[in-house]
N, C-alpha and C positions, 0 to 999 in steps of 0.2 A: 568209663562214662560216669559211674557213681562218684569217682574222685573229682571229676570236673564239676558235677552237680554240687558236691559238698563245698568245693572251693567257691563256686558262684554264690551259694547260699550264705557262706561265711562273709563274703564281700557285701552281699545285699543286706545282710543284717547289721552291718556296721555303717553308720550314717556317713562317715568321712570317706570310707572306701567306696560306698555306693555313689557318692557325689563325684569322686574321681573317675569312677567307671563311666558314669553318664557323660562327664565332660570329655573323656577320651573318645567315647563313641560319637559324641557330637563333633569332635575335632576331625575324626576320620570321615564322618558323613559330609561335613563341610568341605573337606579336601576333595572327596570324590565328586561332589556336586560341582565344585569349581572346575575340576578336571573335565567333567562331562560338558559343561558349558563351553570351555575353551577348545576342546578337541572334537566335539561332535556338533554342538548347536551353532557355533560360529561358522564352520565350513558350510553347514546347511543354509544358514542365513545368507551367505555370500552368493549362493546359487539362485536365490529368488530375485525377482525384478524390483520389488519394493525395498526401500532403505529403512523402513520403520523397524523391522525385526533386527537388522544389524545394529541400529542405534540402541534398542532396548537391551539386546544381549551385551553390547559393549558397556552399557551402564551397569548392568547387573553382575557382570563377571567378577569385578573386584569387590563387590559388596556382599554377595551371597555367602561367602565364607564366614564373615563376621556375624551375619544375621543368624545363620544356623548355629554357630558357636554360642552366641548369647542366648538363643532359645534353649539350647541344651543346658547352659549354666542356670538359667531361670528354672528349668524343670528339675534340675538336681537339687537346688536350694529348697524346693517345696517338700523334700523328704526329710529335712531336718526337723527335729522336734521343736527347736526354737525357731520362731519366725521373726527375723529382724526386719522391721519395716524399712529401715534405712537401706539395708542391703538390697531388699526387694525393689525399692524405688530406684535405686541406682541401676539395677539391671534393666528395669522398665525404661529408664531414661536412655540407657545405652541402645536398646532396641529401637526406640523412637528416633534417636540420633542416626542410627544406621539407615532407617527408612527415609529419614529426612535427607541424608546424603545421597541416597539412591535417586530420589525425586529431583534433587538439584543437578545431579549428573545427567539425568534424562533431559532436563531443560537446557543445560549447556550443550549437550551433543546435538539436540534438535536445532538449537539456535545456530550453531556452527554450520550444520548441514544446509539449512535453509538460506543462510547468508551466502554460502558458497554458490548455491544454485541460482538464487535471485540476482546476485551481483553480476553474473554473466548474462542473464536474460534481460535485464533492464538497464537503462542508461541513467536513471535517476538515482540520487543519493538518499532518497527518502527511506528505501528499504534498508540501506546500510545503517541508518540511524534508528529506524523503527524497530528492527529486530533486536539490537542490543538493549534498547529502552524497554521493550516488552519482556526481554529476558531478565532485566534487573527488577522490574515490577513483579514478575512471577516469583523470582527467587526471594524477594522481600516478603511477599505474601506467604510463601511456604515456610520461611524461617519464623515469621511471627506465629503462624499456625502451629509449628513444631514447638515453639517456646510455650504456647498456651497448653499444649498436650503434656509437656514435661511438668509444667506447674500443676496441672490437674493430677498427674500421677503422684505428686508430693502433697496432695490434698490442700493446695493453696487456692483460696477463693479468688477467682479471676473476674468476678462481676464488677468490682470497682475499676479494674484495669480496662475492661471492655467499655464501661461508661466513659471513662476518661479518654479512651482512644476514639470513641464516637464523637465526643465534643471537639477533640483536637482535629479530627478529620473534617468536621463541618467548617471549622475556622480556617484550616489550610485550604479547603476547597473554595471558599469564598475569596481567599487571598490570591489564588492562582487560577481563577476562573477563565480569564482570557487566554493565558498560555495553554491551559488544558483544551480549550475550545479550538485553538489553532492546531494542536497536536492531533486531536480527534478529526479535525478537518483534513489534515494531511493524510491520515489513515484512510479516510473516506475517498479522497481523490485517487490514492494509489489503488484501492480495491475496485472503485468504479471505473478506473481507466478513463477519466474525463479527458485528459490530454496527456501527452508524453513529451519528452525532451525534443526540441526542434519543431514542435507543432506551432503553426501560426494561429493566434487566437485574438479575439476582440472581447474585452471585458464589458460588463454592463455599464460601467462608468465611462466608457469610450476609449480607454487605452487599447492600443493594438501593438502587437509585437510577437516575438518568437520566444518560446519557452527555453530558458537556459538550464534551469535546474528546479526540481521539485524537492524542497527540503522538508524537514519534519515540522517546522513552525511556519515557514513562508515559502512562496514560490518566486523565483527570479525570472523576470521577463525583460528582454532587450527590445526596445522600441526601434522603429526604422530611422530614428534620428540618432541611433547608437547611444541611447540612454538606458540605464538599467534601473528598473523599478522592482521593489520587493513588496509583494502583496501577501497579507496574512492568509493562511489557509482556511481559517474560520470564515473569512469573508467569501473566499472562492467557493467553499462548500455550499453556500446558500445563494450564490449569485448566478445570473444568466451569463453563460459564456458561449460565444460563437467560435467554434473550432473549424478552421478552413480546411483541415486535412481529413475530416471525417464526413461521409463514409469513405471517401478516397481523396486523392490530392488534386483531382481536376476541379475546375471552378469556372463559373460563368462570369463574363465581363460585360457590363452594361454601359453604353454611352448614349446620353440623351442629346438630341439636337433639334433644331426647328428650322422650317423653311417658310418663305413668305406665302401669304394667301394668293391663290390663283395658280400655284404650282401643281403639276401633274403628280399625284401621289404615287402612282405606279412607276413613273419614270424615276422618282426619288428612290424608291425601293431598289430598282434595278441598278441605278448608278452606284448606290452605296454598297449593295451586295457585291457588285463586280470589283469595287475597290478593296473591300475588306477581305475578300477571298484570296487576295494576293499576299496577305500577311502570313509569314511562315508559322507563327505560333498559334494561329487560329485553326482549330480542328474542323475537319469536314463532317464529323459526326460527334455529338449532336449537331444538327444543321444550323448554320448561321441564319439569323432572322433579323429583319428590319420591320418594325411594327408602327403603324400610325395609331397613336394613343390619345391624342387630345387636340381640340381646337381652342387655342389660347387666345388671349386678347390681341396679341400682335403676331402670332405665328401658328403654323400647323406643327404640332409636336410629334416627333418620332423617337424611337429608341432602337438602337442596334444591340443585339444580344449575340455574343460569341463565346465559345468554350475554349479554354486552354488546358493543356495537359497537366501543367504544374502550377500550383497556386503562386509559386515564386515568379512566374511569368506574367501574372495578372496586371500588375501596375504598369510595366513597360508596354504590354499589349494595349492597355487602355489609352496610354499616351499616343501610341502609333495609330490606333483606330481613330482617335480624335483628329489627328493630323491628316489622315487619309480622307476622312469624311469632308473636312474643310476643303481640301484640294479638289476632290471629286465634284462637289457641288459647284465650286467656282468654275471648273472646266466645262461643266454641263450648263452653265449660265442659269443655275437655280439660285435664287436670291436667299440670303440668310438675313432675316429681319432683326431689327432692334426696336426697343420701345420708342414710340413716337406719340406726340400729343398735338392735336389740331386745335388751335385757338381761334374762335370766331369773335370778331368785334362788330359791334353795332353802332353806327353813327346816326345821329339825329339830323334831320333836315333843317 
């Protein structure tokens, strides 16, 4: 035991041998920690329901070895009588680089996992473009931050760099204001779930159609004339949008019609109700309604309100309702008025 103590003391008193001993211990510790992560922590993480621990352990498994090793080298160098600033800064830079690499791997792993999950759950391509874009932005931010930390460790004054970066950022922001607004609008549309692919929508500007794709910068809509329009997401994020598929795909169809004055309003209701109830696409619940709404200049105005199961049946049902109302009123001898003018002439004796 005394011999071992003497050998250890001899090694510890020698700067170079002590440095080698610390590096050796650090190497063994780094290897053991990496082994524990691979053989114990990884299997435990697979048993949990969440994927977060799997991604973190996957990211740390290949980095932890170098992190512990560089910490040991840095600690070993502190025992030398000479303190080389260059060598110390190099070790600090290596440690910052390892931490930087660890964060970048976490970003990559999380982005790959989320892209894999969201791609299956959604039919839009916005998430397929949004996640890689966010990944690149985060990686660029982390790399810039890491460079600043490395420069600081070398005692480089980064204040002028920050000032220049701020001015450049303002200039770039003004130049790409509209594209950024569209990208942020796309993010807002995806997160708010304003609409999804195949939803029927009507824009505030009057365009109506079906959503084909929600992109990162614009949304593609196919009109019922089979025309495709591209609408910037920045506009959609701030516009009123009528979504015919929410809260569900059923929709009410309204048909306005008029009958001549003197008609029995109750008879009009019964005739029209009887005719419209025969249409296959008209639902029995909510109930079909025919309402007397106005006494116009030339007619008594009614509206027939019917519900259909699918919004895709609305237009065809409206055409069918209009046709059936016209036929039913004609068969019941109920007149359909048209604007008339009576002209009185006065003749002098």
